[in-house]
Steps between C-alpha positions, in 0.01 A plus 500: 500500500661401176834489329688667216793338319750642254409429139863392439797432728751776572849425367828622647847434355750427777840672502673264744494149641335401827185370663163672468264409783190700408366829375344821623269770366560866586377841388842603359735319263829682567793261534639527855226754580391555859170682446157368412258258661542123517171350379576128518789254537527124499708193436468307174252212530742275308793572732825691444621565145873472424587753228798597285582832337276563195232251614146627452270455799125524433265552794120490517296679765139478616348751741199389701268672739 
């Protein structure tokens, strides 16, 4: 067992307003894509995040075995 964390958070600039509930990790990064493998998904530990267009959302991830 063990864990591996990102050395820095991943940042994404939002293009619209809404509520972000969590994040996922997949083998492809195509917007609206339907291929690839879902590796992991989860809700944010701090709860939902209300966002506006042009907000920057930074997410950290730790994988553990």
